[in-house]
Structure formats: structure tokens, C-alpha cells
C-alpha positions in Angstrom: 21.5 4.4 10.0 18.7 1.9 10.9 16.2 0.7 8.4 12.9 2.5 8.3 9.5 1.0 7.8 6.7 3.0 6.2 2.9 2.5 6.4 1.3 4.1 3.3 -2.0 4.4 1.5 -3.1 4.5 -2.1 -6.0 6.8 -2.8 -8.2 7.2 -5.9 -7.6 10.8 -7.1 -11.1 11.1 -8.4 -13.2 9.7 -5.5 -10.6 10.3 -2.7 -11.3 6.8 -1.5 -8.3 5.0 0.2 -8.3 1.7 -1.6 -5.1 0.1 -0.3 -3.0 0.3 2.9 0.5 -1.1 2.8 3.8 -1.4 4.7 7.3 -1.5 3.2 10.9 -1.2 4.2 11.8 0.2 0.7 9.5 3.1 -0.1 11.0 4.2 -3.4 11.0 0.7 -4.9 7.5 -0.1 -3.5 6.0 3.0 -5.1 7.6 2.3 -8.4 6.4 -1.3 -8.3 2.8 -0.2 -7.7 2.9 2.1 -10.7 5.1 0.3 -13.2 4.7 -3.5 -12.6 1.8 -5.8 -12.5 0.5 -6.7 -9.1 0.0 -10.4 -10.0 -0.4 -11.4 -6.4 -3.4 -8.9 -6.1 -5.4 -8.7 -9.3 -8.0 -6.4 -7.8 -5.3 -3.8 -6.8 -3.7 -4.1 -10.3 -7.1 -3.5 -12.0 -7.8 -0.5 -9.8 -4.4 1.1 -10.6 -4.8 0.4 -14.3 -8.3 1.9 -14.4 -7.1 5.1 -12.7 -4.2 5.3 -15.1 -6.4 4.7 -18.1 -8.4 7.8 -16.9 -5.2 9.9 -17.1 -4.1 10.0 -13.5 -2.1 8.0 -10.9 -3.3 6.9 -7.5 -2.1 9.2 -4.7 0.7 7.5 -2.8 0.9 8.9 0.8 3.2 7.8 3.6 1.1 7.8 6.7 3.7 7.1 9.3 7.4 6.0 9.5 8.8 3.7 12.1 12.2 2.2 13.0 10.5 -0.9 14.3 8.9 -3.3 11.8 6.5 -4.8 14.3 5.0 -1.4 15.2 4.6 -0.6 11.5 2.9 -4.0 10.8 0.6 -3.3 13.8 -0.5 0.1 12.4 -1.0 -1.4 8.9 -3.2 -4.2 10.4 -5.1 -1.6 12.5 -5.8 0.7 9.5 -6.9 -2.2 7.3 -9.4 -3.3 9.9 -10.6 0.3 10.5 -10.8 1.5 6.9 -11.5 -1.8 5.2 -9.8 -0.8 1.9 -11.3 -2.6 -1.1 -8.0 -3.9 -2.5 -6.3 -5.3 0.6 -6.1 -9.0 0.9 -6.7 -9.5 4.6 -4.5 -12.0 6.3 -2.1 -12.2 3.4 1.1 -10.8 4.9 3.4 -13.0 6.9 5.7 -11.7 9.6 8.8 -12.0 7.5 7.5 -10.2 4.4 8.8 -6.8 3.6 5.9 -5.3 1.8 
């Protein structure tokens, strides 16, 4: 079975604003990491998640599209970031070899 790459969003459950777009090759671990560990590489994202959790909820984690090809997944991620301009993405941060 080939590895799958997922493009996903994090949405504020109160305002329905998409505040982060990401890509990962390990969806279960990535979701857990967003909700249980500090996002020290992205303090703005960490603060947004902590604020939502302090209000008694979790961000909505939604897989938008799944690919067998990493380059196609990265391309969609970049396109969505440019189109939606989520407040917590660090533009230009991802390098080609990163898993997400």
C-alpha cells in the first residue's frame, strides 16, 4: 500500500473561520499533535488552539483531499493558503522534504 498525503484544515468551531491549512503523510499523528502538544514552531497557531480549547471546544479538523502523490498534495496546500489566507499559516515555511 502506498503512502497517502492529506491536505487538511483547522476551523474555529465558534466563527467557522478556517485558520490553518496543512499537509501531512501521517494524519492520525498530526491531528493528535495539534491538539495535545505545543506548536512551538508556530506560536500563533498554538495560541488559537489553546484559546478555542479554553472556551470548551476543539478546532474542527477536516481532511479536504487525499493524494498518493506528495507534490500534488503540497501544490493544493499552497494554493489553498494563497486563496484563503488563513491567519495562522506561516507562508513559505515548508520545505520540499518536510512531511507536515
